[in-house]
Backbone as CSV, one residue per row, in Angstrom:
resi,resn,N_x,N_y,N_z,CA_x,CA_y,CA_z,C_x,C_y,C_z
1,UNK,21.726,3.671,-9.993,22.044,2.834,-8.895,21.857,3.572,-7.839
2,UNK,21.252,3.323,-6.680,20.893,4.038,-5.655,21.091,3.560,-4.165
3,UNK,20.955,4.149,-3.014,20.721,3.576,-1.949,22.190,2.464,-1.765
4,UNK,23.475,2.893,-1.926,24.484,2.131,-1.695,24.958,1.479,-0.632
5,UNK,24.383,2.003,0.414,24.797,1.756,1.956,24.054,0.576,2.187
6,UNK,24.868,-0.454,3.077,24.468,-1.248,3.945,24.295,-1.120,5.390
7,UNK,23.181,-0.710,5.483,22.791,-0.234,7.200,22.789,-1.344,8.173
8,UNK,22.770,-1.020,9.297,22.462,-2.073,10.298,20.810,-2.655,9.907
9,UNK,20.714,-3.853,10.343,19.850,-4.756,10.200,18.504,-4.022,10.951
10,UNK,17.340,-3.932,10.208,16.288,-3.349,10.915,15.949,-1.989,10.360
11,UNK,17.161,-1.216,9.583,17.083,0.062,9.055,16.661,0.137,7.857
12,UNK,15.486,0.768,7.422,14.678,0.364,6.137,15.139,1.763,5.372
13,UNK,15.722,1.501,4.204,16.241,2.705,3.346,15.329,3.075,2.362
14,UNK,14.365,2.449,2.256,13.326,2.618,0.989,12.650,4.140,1.601
15,UNK,12.298,4.498,0.487,11.193,5.628,0.586,9.888,5.258,1.121
16,UNK,9.078,6.064,2.056,7.715,5.454,2.255,6.867,5.238,1.082
17,UNK,6.851,6.497,-0.102,6.393,6.164,-1.127,6.590,4.787,-2.162
18,UNK,7.830,4.158,-1.972,7.843,3.008,-2.600,7.272,1.868,-1.761
19,UNK,7.183,1.878,-0.379,6.278,0.885,0.305,4.900,1.239,0.058
20,UNK,4.274,2.362,-0.022,3.011,2.629,-0.420,2.755,2.247,-1.679
21,UNK,3.471,2.249,-2.543,3.053,1.988,-4.057,2.968,0.394,-4.218
22,UNK,3.725,-0.456,-3.173,3.688,-2.117,-3.155,2.509,-2.463,-2.070
23,UNK,2.195,-1.452,-1.314,0.979,-1.957,-0.884,-0.384,-1.709,-1.444
24,UNK,-0.401,-0.628,-2.484,-1.353,-0.173,-3.368,-1.480,-1.409,-4.545
25,UNK,-0.488,-1.566,-4.939,-0.531,-2.881,-6.042,-1.076,-4.185,-5.507
26,UNK,-0.518,-4.688,-4.115,-1.258,-5.721,-3.485,-2.720,-5.566,-3.222
27,UNK,-3.071,-4.337,-2.913,-4.494,-4.260,-2.637,-5.357,-4.379,-3.810
28,UNK,-4.878,-3.872,-4.930,-5.515,-4.033,-6.221,-5.425,-5.635,-6.515
29,UNK,-4.520,-6.064,-6.370,-4.398,-7.333,-6.892,-5.212,-8.480,-6.204
30,UNK,-5.552,-8.301,-5.197,-6.455,-9.114,-4.242,-7.783,-8.406,-3.966
31,UNK,-7.846,-7.292,-4.212,-9.194,-6.675,-4.051,-9.591,-6.713,-2.881
32,UNK,-8.730,-5.919,-2.188,-8.992,-5.492,-0.737,-9.029,-4.239,-0.406
33,UNK,-9.214,-3.668,0.433,-9.329,-2.236,0.845,-8.401,-1.690,1.365
34,UNK,-8.108,-0.331,1.311,-6.879,0.394,1.591,-6.310,-0.139,3.080
35,UNK,-4.954,-0.129,3.341,-4.416,-0.553,4.625,-4.163,-1.940,4.581
36,UNK,-4.672,-2.721,3.486,-4.049,-3.856,3.700,-2.322,-4.175,3.447
37,UNK,-1.910,-4.712,4.707,-0.462,-4.988,4.458,0.045,-5.707,3.269
38,UNK,1.157,-5.302,2.583,1.619,-6.159,1.624,2.686,-6.864,2.036
39,UNK,2.936,-8.157,1.158,3.781,-8.934,1.857,5.175,-8.595,1.836
40,UNK,6.264,-8.885,2.679,7.477,-8.275,2.697,8.331,-8.256,1.367
41,UNK,8.268,-9.116,0.642,9.021,-9.646,-0.650,7.953,-9.056,-2.022
42,UNK,6.877,-8.384,-1.671,6.095,-8.149,-2.914,6.796,-7.226,-3.995
43,UNK,6.621,-7.648,-5.090,5.474,-8.480,-5.752,5.940,-9.873,-5.640
44,UNK,6.729,-10.542,-4.656,6.715,-11.929,-4.466,5.796,-12.296,-3.469
45,UNK,4.919,-13.094,-3.355,4.235,-13.587,-2.334,3.965,-15.038,-2.202
46,UNK,3.723,-15.590,-1.170,3.626,-16.899,-0.794,2.086,-17.473,-0.570
47,UNK,1.959,-18.803,-0.984,0.519,-19.006,-0.433,-0.117,-18.840,0.780
48,UNK,0.847,-18.922,1.418,0.100,-18.712,3.195,-0.273,-17.080,3.294
49,UNK,0.700,-16.256,2.725,0.275,-14.912,2.743,-0.916,-14.475,1.663
50,UNK,-1.379,-15.102,0.925,-2.345,-14.853,0.272,-3.491,-15.454,1.100
51,UNK,-3.389,-16.671,1.548,-4.385,-17.072,2.411,-4.921,-16.413,3.467
52,UNK,-4.310,-15.556,3.864,-4.335,-14.441,5.189,-5.657,-13.560,4.594
53,UNK,-5.787,-13.396,3.263,-6.800,-12.358,2.768,-7.903,-12.814,1.781
54,UNK,-7.578,-14.067,1.102,-8.296,-14.662,0.218,-8.947,-16.050,0.866
55,UNK,-10.215,-16.144,0.773,-10.902,-17.357,1.345,-10.301,-18.455,0.589
56,UNK,-10.425,-18.866,-0.579,-9.898,-20.117,-1.473,-8.836,-19.630,-2.212
57,UNK,-7.562,-19.900,-1.670,-6.557,-19.346,-2.414,-6.106,-20.148,-3.627
58,UNK,-6.327,-21.180,-3.419,-5.768,-22.144,-4.690,-6.867,-21.836,-6.065
59,UNK,-8.285,-21.561,-5.716,-9.113,-21.093,-6.824,-8.584,-19.840,-7.255
60,UNK,-8.330,-19.030,-6.365,-7.924,-17.401,-6.815,-6.752,-17.462,-7.726
61,UNK,-5.723,-18.386,-6.988,-4.502,-18.550,-8.171,-4.908,-18.900,-9.537
62,UNK,-5.625,-20.098,-9.582,-6.092,-20.569,-10.740,-6.410,-19.452,-11.579
63,UNK,-7.545,-18.673,-10.782,-8.167,-17.850,-11.819,-6.995,-16.609,-12.386
64,UNK,-6.123,-16.237,-11.166,-5.316,-15.077,-11.596,-4.221,-15.639,-12.787
65,UNK,-3.878,-16.822,-12.415,-3.038,-17.394,-13.616,-3.576,-17.190,-14.837
66,UNK,-4.554,-17.715,-15.002,-5.346,-17.854,-16.314,-5.833,-16.230,-16.758
67,UNK,-5.737,-15.496,-16.172,-5.762,-14.030,-16.420,-4.779,-13.459,-16.582
68,UNK,-3.598,-14.004,-16.495,-2.131,-13.429,-16.752,-1.941,-12.369,-15.497
69,UNK,-2.208,-12.251,-14.296,-1.931,-11.415,-13.468,-1.079,-11.895,-12.529
70,UNK,-0.880,-13.119,-12.389,0.141,-13.896,-11.314,0.878,-15.273,-12.160
71,UNK,2.159,-15.152,-11.794,3.368,-16.214,-12.441,3.748,-16.925,-11.381
72,UNK,3.234,-18.251,-11.065,3.870,-19.108,-9.939,5.426,-19.650,-10.346
73,UNK,6.302,-19.262,-9.607,7.591,-19.730,-10.186,8.412,-20.628,-9.126
74,UNK,7.436,-20.931,-8.188,8.074,-22.322,-7.268,6.803,-22.726,-6.728
75,UNK,7.094,-23.932,-5.811,6.124,-24.201,-5.044,5.585,-23.306,-3.778
76,UNK,4.354,-22.779,-4.018,4.146,-21.939,-3.046,4.770,-20.577,-3.432
77,UNK,5.322,-20.120,-4.213,5.899,-18.930,-4.648,5.440,-18.351,-6.100
78,UNK,4.785,-17.122,-5.923,3.989,-16.579,-7.011,4.575,-14.885,-6.920
79,UNK,4.455,-14.318,-8.318,4.562,-13.201,-8.644,3.660,-12.221,-9.360
80,UNK,3.365,-11.197,-8.779,2.472,-10.237,-9.514,3.146,-9.985,-10.839
81,UNK,2.248,-10.210,-12.077,2.864,-10.133,-13.325,2.738,-8.345,-13.424
82,UNK,3.622,-7.531,-13.947,3.570,-6.101,-14.220,2.580,-5.937,-15.137
83,UNK,1.865,-4.713,-14.708,0.906,-4.348,-15.910,1.172,-3.910,-17.244
84,UNK,0.654,-4.630,-18.113,1.174,-4.407,-19.407,2.131,-5.558,-20.151
85,UNK,2.275,-6.263,-19.232,3.342,-7.291,-19.902,2.776,-8.337,-20.890
86,UNK,3.638,-8.900,-21.319,3.231,-9.664,-22.756,2.526,-11.155,-21.980
87,UNK,2.095,-11.772,-22.680,1.636,-12.988,-22.173,2.592,-14.206,-21.802
88,UNK,3.945,-14.071,-22.325,4.532,-14.936,-22.104,6.108,-14.302,-21.262
89,UNK,5.479,-13.118,-20.652,6.518,-12.305,-19.903,7.236,-13.631,-18.677
90,UNK,8.528,-13.360,-18.329,9.078,-14.061,-17.338,9.804,-13.110,-16.625
91,UNK,10.186,-12.859,-15.149,10.794,-12.236,-14.845,12.472,-12.431,-14.853
92,UNK,13.237,-11.371,-14.810,14.659,-11.435,-14.702,15.208,-12.459,-13.828
93,UNK,16.089,-13.158,-14.231,16.720,-14.254,-13.056,16.927,-13.784,-11.839
94,UNK,17.566,-12.636,-11.914,18.357,-11.981,-10.785,17.298,-11.549,-9.883
95,UNK,16.369,-10.763,-10.553,15.318,-10.270,-9.655,14.342,-11.134,-8.987
96,UNK,14.292,-12.419,-9.575,13.445,-13.432,-9.072,14.097,-13.933,-7.890
97,UNK,15.616,-14.250,-8.135,16.329,-14.958,-7.175,16.462,-14.114,-5.772
98,UNK,16.587,-12.657,-6.048,16.777,-11.821,-5.065,15.429,-11.689,-4.232
99,UNK,14.251,-11.800,-4.769,13.070,-11.476,-3.919,12.919,-12.880,-3.212
100,UNK,13.257,-14.168,-3.722,13.185,-15.133,-2.830,13.699,-14.887,-1.503
101,UNK,15.038,-14.619,-1.773,15.765,-14.364,-0.686,15.671,-13.436,0.321
102,UNK,14.853,-12.258,-0.219,14.109,-11.214,0.614,12.988,-11.664,1.074
103,UNK,12.103,-12.513,0.878,10.836,-13.206,1.363,11.558,-13.733,2.487
104,UNK,12.661,-14.581,2.790,13.093,-15.214,4.005,13.844,-14.234,4.950
105,UNK,14.790,-13.411,4.429,15.529,-12.539,5.240,15.443,-11.310,5.345
106,UNK,14.187,-10.483,4.585,14.053,-9.185,4.531,14.959,-8.644,3.215
107,UNK,14.439,-7.147,3.186,15.017,-6.654,1.708,16.403,-5.939,2.018
108,UNK,16.972,-6.111,3.087,18.073,-5.360,3.292,19.358,-6.316,3.224
109,UNK,19.124,-7.485,4.005,20.281,-8.028,4.168,20.827,-9.110,2.862
110,UNK,19.815,-9.547,1.966,20.354,-10.611,1.017,20.939,-9.684,-0.041
111,UNK,22.043,-10.068,-0.518,22.741,-9.452,-1.885,23.172,-10.231,-3.005
112,UNK,23.069,-9.893,-4.162,23.503,-10.537,-5.318,25.160,-10.418,-5.506
113,UNK,25.290,-11.600,-5.743,27.093,-12.001,-5.394,27.498,-13.042,-6.360
114,UNK,28.975,-13.284,-6.443,29.807,-14.003,-7.116,29.534,-13.726,-8.874
115,UNK,29.652,-14.308,-9.495,29.452,-14.354,-10.730,28.144,-13.733,-10.962
116,UNK,27.208,-13.710,-10.635,25.806,-12.927,-11.094,26.091,-11.667,-10.608
117,UNK,26.800,-11.254,-9.531,26.951,-9.827,-9.422,28.159,-9.310,-10.685
118,UNK,29.030,-9.993,-10.908,30.160,-9.782,-11.974,29.078,-9.463,-13.310
119,UNK,28.209,-10.219,-13.592,27.577,-10.205,-14.759,26.811,-8.865,-14.726
120,UNK,26.242,-8.580,-13.719,25.543,-7.328,-13.513,26.439,-5.968,-13.561
121,UNK,27.613,-6.142,-13.382,28.642,-5.044,-13.960,29.154,-5.148,-15.073
122,UNK,28.771,-6.086,-16.018,29.292,-6.111,-16.959,30.629,-6.821,-17.453
123,UNK,31.074,-7.687,-16.266,32.308,-8.120,-16.109,32.288,-9.635,-16.482
124,UNK,31.153,-10.430,-16.619,31.053,-11.796,-16.993,29.547,-12.015,-17.557
125,UNK,29.593,-13.187,-18.367,28.143,-13.337,-18.785,27.185,-14.081,-17.411
126,UNK,25.826,-13.794,-17.754,25.462,-14.166,-16.244,25.354,-15.785,-16.263
127,UNK,25.767,-16.431,-15.410,25.915,-17.835,-15.153,24.595,-18.636,-15.814
128,UNK,24.852,-19.689,-16.516,23.633,-20.191,-16.906,22.993,-21.085,-16.019
129,UNK,21.626,-20.847,-15.980,21.063,-21.783,-15.125,21.166,-21.352,-13.447
130,UNK,21.716,-20.388,-12.771,21.873,-20.348,-11.642,22.051,-18.885,-11.367
131,UNK,21.852,-18.274,-10.049,21.823,-17.281,-9.830,22.483,-17.155,-8.050
132,UNK,23.489,-16.262,-7.923,24.152,-16.528,-6.639,23.783,-15.400,-5.863
133,UNK,23.346,-15.832,-4.628,22.756,-14.640,-3.557,23.445,-14.852,-2.264
134,UNK,23.942,-14.072,-1.526,24.464,-14.346,-0.218,23.391,-13.851,0.839
135,UNK,23.359,-14.637,1.836,22.237,-14.309,2.887,23.050,-14.878,4.263
136,UNK,22.523,-14.490,5.426,23.061,-14.611,6.591,23.340,-16.026,7.154
137,UNK,22.182,-16.732,6.712,22.360,-18.339,7.412,22.438,-19.217,5.890
138,UNK,22.915,-20.372,6.077,23.084,-21.365,4.947,21.603,-21.993,4.851
139,UNK,21.559,-21.966,3.294,20.088,-22.417,2.806,20.631,-23.327,1.665
140,UNK,19.829,-24.364,1.618,19.713,-25.283,0.410,19.568,-24.406,-0.880
141,UNK,20.153,-25.003,-1.833,19.755,-24.476,-2.954,18.300,-24.515,-3.649
142,UNK,17.599,-23.836,-4.475,16.275,-23.951,-4.706,16.070,-23.692,-6.200
143,UNK,15.444,-24.572,-6.739,15.284,-24.763,-7.891,13.946,-23.752,-8.688
144,UNK,13.872,-22.849,-9.394,12.506,-22.075,-9.929,12.530,-22.590,-11.319
145,UNK,11.847,-23.641,-11.800,11.896,-24.241,-12.881,11.105,-23.195,-13.877
146,UNK,9.954,-22.680,-13.809,9.585,-21.595,-14.507,10.511,-20.252,-14.801
147,UNK,11.511,-20.108,-14.119,12.456,-19.068,-14.359,13.475,-19.942,-15.214
148,UNK,14.037,-21.030,-15.078,14.991,-21.648,-15.562,16.616,-21.311,-14.866
149,UNK,16.054,-21.273,-13.472,17.119,-20.781,-12.628,17.405,-21.998,-11.285
150,UNK,18.504,-22.012,-10.651,18.583,-22.805,-9.193,19.340,-21.562,-8.703
151,UNK,18.841,-21.160,-7.330,19.327,-20.168,-6.796,20.380,-20.664,-5.898
152,UNK,21.511,-20.040,-6.194,22.749,-20.690,-5.071,22.843,-19.875,-3.922
153,UNK,22.591,-20.386,-2.785,22.653,-19.279,-1.453,24.250,-19.353,-0.874
154,UNK,24.877,-18.146,-0.767,26.030,-18.193,-0.101,25.744,-17.613,1.442
155,UNK,26.606,-18.263,2.280,26.369,-17.693,3.707,27.291,-16.423,4.004
156,UNK,26.865,-15.596,4.771,27.765,-14.438,5.244,27.032,-13.528,6.311
157,UNK,27.763,-13.819,7.485,26.802,-13.363,8.647,26.950,-11.832,9.316
158,UNK,28.036,-11.040,8.671,27.877,-9.929,9.099,26.756,-9.211,9.647
159,UNK,26.658,-8.308,10.846,25.586,-7.646,11.158,25.646,-6.516,10.607
160,UNK,26.669,-5.722,10.230,26.582,-4.190,9.848,27.684,-4.337,8.505
161,UNK,27.765,-3.485,7.920,28.451,-3.173,6.877,28.917,-1.646,6.374
162,UNK,29.842,-1.356,5.316,30.229,-0.348,5.093,29.526,0.379,3.931
163,UNK,29.424,1.661,3.824,28.773,2.223,2.834,29.836,2.755,1.899
164,UNK,30.345,1.784,0.695,31.172,2.317,-0.238,32.725,2.991,0.107
165,UNK,33.108,2.353,1.314,34.291,2.893,1.774,35.527,2.958,0.916
166,UNK,35.446,2.232,-0.079,36.385,2.295,-1.080,36.427,3.475,-2.003
167,UNK,35.544,4.341,-1.881,35.630,5.531,-2.825,36.738,6.685,-2.144
168,UNK,37.311,7.129,-3.052,38.303,8.066,-2.693,37.956,8.852,-1.481
169,UNK,38.906,8.866,-0.631,38.819,9.858,0.608,37.809,9.399,1.617
170,UNK,37.164,8.170,1.442,36.457,7.551,2.607,37.050,6.962,3.599
171,UNK,36.264,6.831,4.718,37.082,6.318,5.998,36.248,5.178,6.246
172,UNK,37.012,4.147,6.713,36.028,3.028,7.611,35.281,3.741,8.656
173,UNK,33.878,2.941,8.407,32.610,3.652,9.721,32.526,2.409,10.545
174,UNK,33.004,2.145,11.633,32.556,0.979,12.512,32.950,-0.462,11.910
175,UNK,32.160,-1.433,12.723,32.400,-2.711,12.214,32.172,-2.949,10.547
176,UNK,33.009,-3.950,10.165,33.087,-3.938,8.887,32.022,-4.847,7.979
177,UNK,32.127,-4.887,6.854,31.074,-5.972,6.092,31.153,-5.847,4.714
178,UNK,30.115,-6.287,3.797,30.249,-6.342,2.218,30.040,-4.522,1.907
179,UNK,30.520,-4.575,0.983,30.355,-2.857,0.272,29.308,-3.234,-0.741
180,UNK,27.794,-2.617,-0.699,27.037,-3.034,-1.496,26.263,-1.329,-1.985
181,UNK,25.497,-2.041,-3.141,24.784,-0.903,-3.787,23.479,-1.433,-4.106
182,UNK,22.533,-0.334,-4.644,21.166,-1.012,-5.065,20.929,-0.664,-6.523
183,UNK,20.518,-1.685,-7.429,20.301,-1.542,-8.861,18.840,-1.475,-9.124
184,UNK,18.395,-0.531,-10.039,16.704,-0.736,-10.357,16.684,-1.774,-11.103
185,UNK,15.473,-2.719,-11.080,14.871,-3.603,-11.903,13.635,-3.309,-12.132
186,UNK,12.887,-4.221,-13.189,11.661,-3.962,-13.330,10.461,-4.547,-12.184
187,UNK,10.996,-5.327,-11.356,10.045,-5.747,-10.149,10.682,-5.061,-8.914
188,UNK,12.029,-4.393,-8.863,12.514,-4.373,-7.450,13.724,-3.743,-7.559
189,UNK,14.388,-3.434,-6.363,15.615,-2.935,-6.579,16.702,-3.665,-5.593
190,UNK,17.127,-4.827,-6.429,18.110,-5.856,-5.650,19.343,-5.220,-5.003
191,UNK,19.685,-5.475,-3.833,20.975,-5.177,-3.441,22.212,-6.046,-4.057
192,UNK,23.358,-5.448,-4.512,24.235,-6.080,-5.240,25.682,-5.684,-4.901
193,UNK,26.490,-6.485,-4.526,27.830,-6.507,-4.164,28.398,-5.463,-5.278
194,UNK,29.128,-4.173,-4.846,29.688,-3.385,-5.737,30.885,-3.936,-6.650
195,UNK,31.618,-3.438,-7.588,32.614,-4.016,-8.531,33.758,-4.402,-7.711
196,UNK,33.961,-3.663,-6.729,35.158,-3.936,-6.052,34.908,-5.081,-4.888
197,UNK,33.568,-4.857,-4.164,33.308,-6.112,-3.606,32.986,-7.148,-4.046
198,UNK,32.747,-7.352,-5.380,32.267,-8.417,-6.182,33.877,-8.823,-6.537
199,UNK,34.781,-8.347,-7.079,36.203,-8.899,-6.986,36.638,-9.237,-6.049
200,UNK,36.752,-8.914,-4.972,37.358,-9.264,-3.475,36.697,-10.637,-3.063
201,UNK,35.066,-10.764,-3.237,34.770,-11.976,-3.013,35.005,-13.084,-4.207
202,UNK,35.128,-12.802,-5.462,35.755,-13.858,-6.280,37.115,-14.193,-5.840
203,UNK,38.291,-13.356,-5.557,39.333,-13.580,-5.169,39.562,-14.552,-3.872
204,UNK,38.420,-14.158,-3.029,38.339,-15.022,-1.731,38.000,-16.339,-1.785
205,UNK,36.963,-16.330,-2.860,36.424,-17.953,-2.913,36.113,-18.275,-4.322
206,UNK,37.059,-18.503,-5.225,36.974,-18.619,-6.645,36.219,-20.073,-6.954
207,UNK,36.253,-20.837,-6.176,35.722,-22.062,-6.350,34.233,-22.420,-6.101
208,UNK,33.593,-21.077,-5.508,32.240,-20.925,-5.019,31.753,-19.869,-5.897
209,UNK,32.424,-19.272,-7.003,32.002,-18.077,-7.732,30.775,-18.461,-8.889
210,UNK,30.819,-19.653,-9.445,29.963,-20.235,-10.496,30.738,-20.332,-11.358
211,UNK,31.716,-19.727,-11.860,32.668,-19.929,-13.005,33.983,-19.797,-12.629
212,UNK,34.742,-20.678,-11.838,36.031,-20.341,-11.366,37.072,-20.167,-12.502
213,UNK,36.859,-20.687,-13.765,37.641,-20.672,-14.664,37.639,-19.282,-15.169
214,UNK,36.628,-18.272,-15.046,36.554,-16.961,-15.366,36.859,-15.957,-14.279
215,UNK,37.300,-16.581,-13.023,37.226,-15.464,-12.243,38.478,-14.440,-12.421
216,UNK,39.641,-14.680,-12.879,40.754,-13.915,-13.091,40.250,-13.085,-14.127
217,UNK,39.708,-13.123,-15.231,39.280,-12.360,-16.349,38.222,-11.394,-15.793
218,UNK,37.262,-11.758,-15.007,36.089,-11.069,-14.477,36.803,-10.047,-13.551
219,UNK,37.652,-10.414,-12.441,38.387,-9.241,-11.524,39.188,-8.444,-12.325
220,UNK,39.753,-8.862,-13.188,40.724,-7.880,-14.192,39.570,-6.613,-14.600
221,UNK,38.285,-7.133,-15.196,37.505,-6.134,-16.015,36.906,-5.332,-14.578
222,UNK,36.493,-5.999,-13.639,35.933,-5.255,-12.204,36.853,-4.020,-11.831
223,UNK,38.032,-4.347,-11.591,38.847,-3.615,-10.992,39.873,-2.711,-11.785
224,UNK,39.542,-2.800,-13.195,40.095,-1.770,-14.440,39.954,-0.400,-13.872
225,UNK,41.194,0.276,-13.662,41.070,1.589,-13.430,40.934,1.979,-11.942
226,UNK,40.459,1.150,-11.026,40.433,1.349,-9.894,41.781,1.309,-8.894
227,UNK,42.144,2.552,-7.988,43.088,2.571,-7.392,43.324,1.557,-6.243
228,UNK,44.813,0.782,-6.377,44.897,0.103,-5.149,44.535,0.567,-3.527
229,UNK,44.731,1.695,-3.515,44.308,2.399,-2.167,42.886,2.245,-1.838
230,UNK,41.943,2.084,-2.863,40.658,2.254,-2.710,40.152,0.787,-2.561
231,UNK,40.905,-0.186,-3.411,40.547,-1.862,-3.016,41.238,-1.874,-1.618
232,UNK,42.240,-1.549,-1.615,42.754,-1.785,0.253,41.812,-1.481,1.133
233,UNK,41.095,-0.177,0.983,40.335,0.364,2.095,39.034,-0.562,2.186
234,UNK,38.519,-1.008,0.819,37.406,-2.361,1.071,37.345,-3.286,1.787
235,UNK,38.980,-3.880,2.142,38.982,-4.763,2.617,39.198,-4.595,4.313
236,UNK,39.118,-3.545,4.821,39.380,-3.050,6.191,37.882,-3.495,6.761
237,UNK,38.158,-4.266,7.896,36.759,-4.669,8.765,36.089,-5.950,8.091
238,UNK,36.541,-6.602,7.094,36.106,-7.917,6.807,37.136,-8.807,6.438
239,UNK,36.869,-10.031,6.106,37.598,-11.340,5.862,38.028,-10.998,4.292
240,UNK,38.877,-10.200,4.117,39.120,-10.351,2.632,40.566,-10.104,2.356
241,UNK,41.486,-9.929,3.346,42.903,-9.517,3.202,43.422,-10.546,2.176
242,UNK,43.317,-11.789,2.338,44.000,-12.794,1.573,43.485,-12.406,0.058
243,UNK,42.431,-12.109,-0.179,41.894,-11.710,-1.380,42.583,-10.351,-1.910
244,UNK,43.021,-9.595,-1.064,43.689,-8.353,-1.899,44.953,-8.836,-1.837
245,UNK,45.613,-9.953,-1.141,47.287,-10.070,-1.399,47.211,-10.957,-2.770
246,UNK,46.240,-11.740,-2.935,45.926,-12.438,-4.181,45.816,-11.437,-5.469
247,UNK,45.082,-10.345,-5.312,44.926,-9.426,-6.362,46.415,-8.882,-6.602
248,UNK,46.964,-8.578,-5.640,48.529,-7.816,-5.678,49.501,-8.552,-6.545
249,UNK,49.054,-10.205,-6.120,50.223,-10.940,-6.976,49.497,-11.064,-8.410
250,UNK,48.357,-10.984,-8.854,47.780,-11.088,-10.106,48.018,-9.667,-10.815
251,UNK,47.924,-8.639,-10.175,47.803,-7.512,-10.876,48.871,-7.246,-11.841
252,UNK,50.091,-7.310,-11.783,51.095,-6.643,-12.479,51.036,-7.577,-13.860
253,UNK,50.981,-8.934,-14.161,50.675,-9.437,-15.488,49.293,-9.257,-16.109
254,UNK,48.366,-9.035,-15.118,46.896,-8.459,-15.692,47.004,-7.072,-16.459
255,UNK,47.677,-6.136,-15.589,47.720,-4.892,-16.074,48.579,-4.700,-17.298
256,UNK,49.371,-5.631,-17.342,50.513,-5.382,-18.445,49.869,-5.868,-19.668
257,UNK,48.963,-6.801,-19.646,47.986,-7.330,-20.710,46.900,-6.025,-21.175
258,UNK,46.300,-5.612,-20.225,45.649,-4.348,-20.408,45.989,-3.075,-20.834
259,UNK,47.191,-2.992,-20.935,47.611,-1.429,-21.205,47.057,-1.248,-22.793
260,UNK,47.182,-2.347,-23.549,46.473,-2.197,-24.844,44.976,-2.243,-25.128
261,UNK,44.156,-2.167,-23.802,42.853,-2.373,-23.962,42.105,-3.447,-23.159
262,UNK,41.130,-3.783,-23.194,40.362,-4.790,-22.470,39.924,-5.766,-23.393
263,UNK,39.970,-5.752,-24.567,39.232,-6.632,-25.621,39.651,-7.946,-25.593
264,UNK,40.965,-8.430,-25.051,41.317,-9.643,-24.547,40.412,-10.222,-23.618
265,UNK,40.113,-9.384,-22.591,39.399,-9.853,-21.588,37.914,-10.253,-22.054
266,UNK,37.414,-9.333,-23.173,35.997,-9.622,-23.359,35.905,-10.747,-24.542
267,UNK,36.990,-11.312,-24.856,36.859,-12.291,-26.051,36.298,-13.589,-25.364
């Protein structure tokens, strides 16, 4: 996991080499010369982005799909298939969902949240048929039939955030927001709510989690071994104080049950 910070909008945390690699991959895919800018969410790209560089985009897409170089995952949404992928390759649902959000809102702001984030942290199964992504404006759910998921968008409009302020000794830095990290995937490096942030979000809005009946179990796994002071610090500057109070109410019985181990939670 890298790049845990949530910088101000407009600050690009990626190394230049990563952006260049994406640009080169786009140039190879469409057969254009060096210097052709890649779509912002590449390896995801839209038909209009392709039409800027290819004269007959629909014909090009039919040929690229037949050759196994492109997979269409939604109306006007296409993924460049990784080199060496099997003929039946499909993207990880979380990566596909995050890239769709990144196409609309950029690669910094959207992040995987709710039970989808809990699943990435090993605290819950991945919700069947859905991936939860938080974005700054309300967006209708989007079905990606070839991937077998519906993207469920949650609105959260903070313009800035904190960089893992729940770590021991850390202090809040300016206006608050969600505490995020970045995970490495096959196609991209999606931004994901940290374990503590995920737990606070689940406690804050269990009905929007994707599996409200599993929230207490997931929260106990996410916060196992985390100091209360670190959880409290994460609530500073964001609207999660009620969530912290709920955890303090739930914590004694949950911790009593986990003294013998976490097996009961994983069952």
